[in-house]
C-alpha positions in Angstrom: -141.8 -89.8 132.6 -140.2 -90.4 129.2 -142.6 -92.3 126.8 -141.8 -95.9 126.2 -140.6 -96.7 122.8 -143.1 -99.2 121.5 -141.6 -102.1 119.5 -143.1 -103.2 116.2 -145.7 -105.9 116.0 -143.4 -108.4 114.5 -141.2 -108.2 117.6 -143.5 -109.6 120.2 -144.9 -112.3 117.9 -141.5 -113.7 116.7 -140.2 -113.5 120.2 -142.6 -116.3 121.1 -140.3 -118.6 119.3 -137.7 -119.4 122.0 -134.9 -120.3 119.5 -135.5 -117.0 117.5 -136.1 -114.7 120.4 -132.4 -113.8 121.0 -132.0 -113.0 117.3 -135.3 -110.9 117.3 -133.9 -108.9 120.3 -131.0 -107.6 117.9 -133.5 -106.2 115.4 -135.8 -103.9 116.9 -136.4 -101.6 113.9 -136.5 -103.8 110.6 -138.5 -102.0 108.0 -140.0 -103.0 104.6 -140.5 -100.6 101.7 -142.5 -100.4 98.6 -140.2 -99.7 95.7 -141.1 -97.9 92.4 -140.1 -99.3 89.0 -140.7 -103.0 89.7 -139.5 -104.0 86.3 -136.0 -102.5 86.9 -136.0 -104.1 90.4 -136.8 -107.5 88.9 -133.9 -107.1 86.3 -131.6 -106.2 89.3 -132.7 -109.3 91.1 -131.9 -111.5 88.0 -128.6 -109.8 87.6 -127.6 -110.5 91.4 -128.4 -114.4 91.1 -125.6 -116.6 92.5 -123.4 -113.4 93.1 -122.1 -111.9 96.3 -123.8 -108.6 97.2 -120.6 -106.7 96.5 -120.2 -108.1 93.0 -123.9 -107.6 92.2 -123.7 -103.9 93.2 -120.8 -103.4 90.8 -122.7 -105.1 88.0 -125.8 -103.0 88.7 -123.8 -99.7 88.8 -122.3 -100.6 85.4 -125.7 -101.3 84.1 -127.1 -98.0 85.2 -123.9 -96.3 83.6 -125.0 -97.6 80.3 -128.1 -95.2 80.6 -126.1 -92.1 82.0 -126.9 -93.3 85.5 -130.6 -92.8 85.0 -133.2 -95.7 85.5 -133.8 -97.1 82.0 -137.3 -97.8 80.6 -138.3 -101.4 79.4 -138.0 -100.1 75.9 -134.5 -98.8 76.4 -133.4 -102.2 78.0 -134.8 -104.1 75.1 -133.1 -101.8 72.5 -129.6 -102.4 74.3 -127.5 -104.7 72.2 -126.9 -108.1 73.9 -123.2 -107.5 73.4 -123.4 -104.3 75.4 -125.2 -106.0 78.2 -122.6 -108.8 78.2 -119.8 -106.2 78.5 -120.9 -105.3 82.0 -120.3 -108.9 83.2 -123.6 -110.5 82.5 -123.8 -114.1 81.2 -125.6 -114.9 78.0 -128.5 -116.3 80.0 -128.9 -113.3 82.2 -128.7 -111.0 79.2 -131.6 -113.0 77.7 -133.7 -113.1 81.1 -133.2 -109.3 81.7 -134.5 -108.6 78.2 -137.3 -111.1 78.7 -138.3 -109.1 81.7 -138.4 -105.8 79.9 -140.3 -107.2 77.0 -142.8 -108.7 79.3 -143.3 -105.4 80.9 -143.9 -103.7 77.6 -146.4 -106.5 76.5 -148.3 -106.9 79.7 -147.6 -103.8 81.8 -145.7 -103.8 85.1 -147.3 -100.8 86.7 -146.3 -100.5 90.4 -149.9 -99.7 91.5 -151.3 -102.7 89.7 -148.7 -105.0 91.5 -149.3 -103.3 94.9 -153.0 -104.4 94.7 -152.3 -108.0 93.8 -152.1 -110.7 96.4 -148.9 -112.7 96.8 -150.2 -115.6 94.8 -151.5 -113.2 92.0 -148.0 -111.6 91.9 -146.6 -115.1 91.5 -149.1 -116.0 88.7 -148.2 -112.7 86.8 -144.4 -112.9 87.1 -143.7 -116.7 86.8 -144.4 -116.9 83.0 -141.3 -114.8 82.4 -138.5 -117.1 81.2 -135.7 -116.8 83.7 -138.0 -115.8 86.7 -138.3 -118.4 89.2 -140.2 -118.7 92.5 -137.2 -117.4 94.5 -137.0 -114.3 92.4 -140.6 -113.5 92.8 -140.4 -114.0 96.6 -137.5 -111.5 96.7 -139.8 -109.0 94.8 -142.6 -109.6 97.2 -140.3 -109.0 100.2 -138.0 -106.2 98.9 -139.9 -104.4 96.1 -143.6 -104.8 97.2 -142.8 -104.8 101.0 -144.9 -107.9 101.9 -144.5 -109.0 105.5 -145.4 -112.6 105.3 -143.2 -114.3 102.7 -141.2 -117.4 103.4 -138.3 -118.2 101.0 -138.1 -121.9 101.6 -135.7 -122.6 98.6 -133.2 -119.8 99.7 -130.0 -121.5 100.6 -129.2 -118.9 103.3 -132.5 -119.5 105.0 -131.9 -123.2 104.9 -128.5 -122.9 106.3 -129.7 -120.6 109.1 -132.5 -122.8 110.0 -130.4 -125.9 110.1 -127.9 -124.1 112.3 -130.5 -122.5 114.6 -133.0 -125.4 115.0 -130.4 -128.2 114.7 -132.2 -129.8 111.7 -131.1 -132.7 109.8 -130.3 -131.7 106.1 -129.8 -135.2 104.8 -133.3 -135.6 103.5 -134.3 -132.5 101.5 -138.1 -133.3 101.6 -138.1 -133.8 105.3 -136.0 -130.8 105.9 -138.4 -128.6 104.0 -141.4 -130.1 105.8 -139.7 -129.2 109.2 -138.9 -125.6 107.9 -142.6 -125.1 106.9 -143.7 -126.3 110.4 -141.4 -124.0 112.1 -142.1 -121.0 109.8 -145.9 -121.4 110.1 -145.7 -120.1 113.8 -144.0 -117.0 112.4 -146.9 -116.0 110.2 -148.0 -113.2 109.6 -144.4 -111.9 109.9 -142.3 -114.5 108.1 -140.4 -111.9 105.9 -138.9 -110.3 109.1 -137.9 -113.7 110.3 -136.1 -114.4 107.0 -134.4 -111.0 107.1 -133.2 -111.8 110.6 -131.9 -115.2 109.7 -130.0 -113.9 106.7 -128.2 -111.3 109.0 -127.6 -113.7 111.7 -126.1 -116.4 109.5 -123.9 -113.9 107.8 -122.5 -112.5 111.1 
């Protein structure tokens, strides 16, 4: 008899949510990875804010082209003139934020192994002092750079829209909306990152 392919642990757990279950069935093999060079990943997240994935990719490729398509060090980023960074399509604010991240990495260290060992809250406390880095940006790092399985991006517009649509939530009162979102998402723990990933894909398709 052929061996049954076992589904990942998040699958069974998230399928208990009857509304989410049909979406879960469409994603049997989501994976999270740990990335190296967190400083660069954080810079990329800042560059991509409020842009479509397509435009963000173009700008990031232009950014790497400034360094002969190699991953720049924080020192190289700080040494790059603001005008050069603006020339690839970054706003003044984003230029300043990207250089803030690189300077912070130089001053405080942003060693991958150091961040891997931190709890989610410790990562928040470590990265939030950087001007231009907000809670959402750190949540994206936790999910997609540090591979954390249980992160819920409550302020993400896509997640809000997805949950409003799927759970027929009333969006008129933002405070009540967030309370309902937290209540629903609590049942997804310890796999809230996967639920967020599914909601993004489902909403976009």
